[in-house]
C-alpha positions, 0 to 999 in steps of 0.5 A: 197727940193727947186727947186733952191737947188742942194744938201741938207743933213739933220741930216746926221750921219755916224757911223763905228762900235762904232765910229761916224764920222759924227753927225747930219750934215745939208748942203744946196747948191744952184744951180749955185754956188761954195760951199767951204767945209772947215775943218781940216784933218779928220774932215769928209769932204771926208766921207760926199762927199762919202755919196753924191756920194753913195760910203757910206750909211748914218747910219741915215738922208738923202742926196739929190742931184738934188732932189733925195735921194742918198740912194734910187736912186743912179743910177739916181743921178750918171747920174747927178753928176761928182766926184773926191774923193781921188787919181784918179785911171786910166788904167795906160797903156792907154793914157789920151784920151783913159781913158776919152773915156772909161768913156764916153762909160760907161756914155753913152754920148758924153759929151764935147768930149775927145779933148775939155776936155783935152784942158780945163784942159791943157792936150791937148798935151799928145798924146799917152803917157800912164797915168802911166808916168804922173806926180802927177799934170797931173794925178790930171788934168785928174781926174778933166777932167773925173769928168766933161767930161760927162757934169754933173749938179753937180761936187763934188771935194775932195781936187782938187788942190792936187799935182798942182803947182801955175799955175795949181791951177790958171788954175783950178780956172778959169776952175771952174768958166767957168763950172758954168758961161758957162755950168750951173754946181754947184760945191762942193769942199773941202779943208783945204787950206783957201786961195784957198776957199777964191779965188774960193767959193761963199758960205762956209760950215765949218765942225768941228769934224764931224758936219757942224757948219756954212754955209754962203756966203763969201760976208757976212763976207767980208762986215763986217769991222774989220774982217779978213777972216782967223781969222774968219774961223780959230776960227770956225775950231778950235772948237769955232763953231757958237758961234764965228760966231754969235758974229761977226755977231751981 
């Protein structure tokens, strides 16, 4: 694994009983970029993210984060990453700040501090309001804050804009860019919404039926005349895979 690579999976496969949900997948995420992970619902995005964070173990293949094998060195990996996978769970009777303080205590670090992190996600005015009374969008913002508050090197965010209104989506987009440019993080984010990936990501991976079929920088597509980005990816995501990509790159 190169010193310039934040995440690498090699021939990753995951089976649940007799069903193969991830098959021989490969992924390379350079440090300091936003890597957009595209795929239809059920394609396998969340399963791969769960293997990268140690929530699931691969059936075969390897998942490396920051040069460490997630299966063999999960505790070390978890010190260097932050994640938001599926709906965030909190202590409902506690405030946003109290939930974040508990997380910092668990991680053994001061990180950004609760006040700074809440301000970064637009929740600075929530005070003592219990999280149980938060809206869906507020809970999502808090989940993102908890993912980065301890200053991880890698952020893994599964559908991070779920429940956000247009203003919230824009705010998080700006936040992600700030975390990379000012704090040197690498961000992997999944989505089935192509337009958001197009606005946010430097590099894109596409997963179809459990296999990562394409990885490329967005500039590689945007620089090609006569190709609509939406058509390009819809054809790949519909199952055309690399045949379509190669045909348009020729």
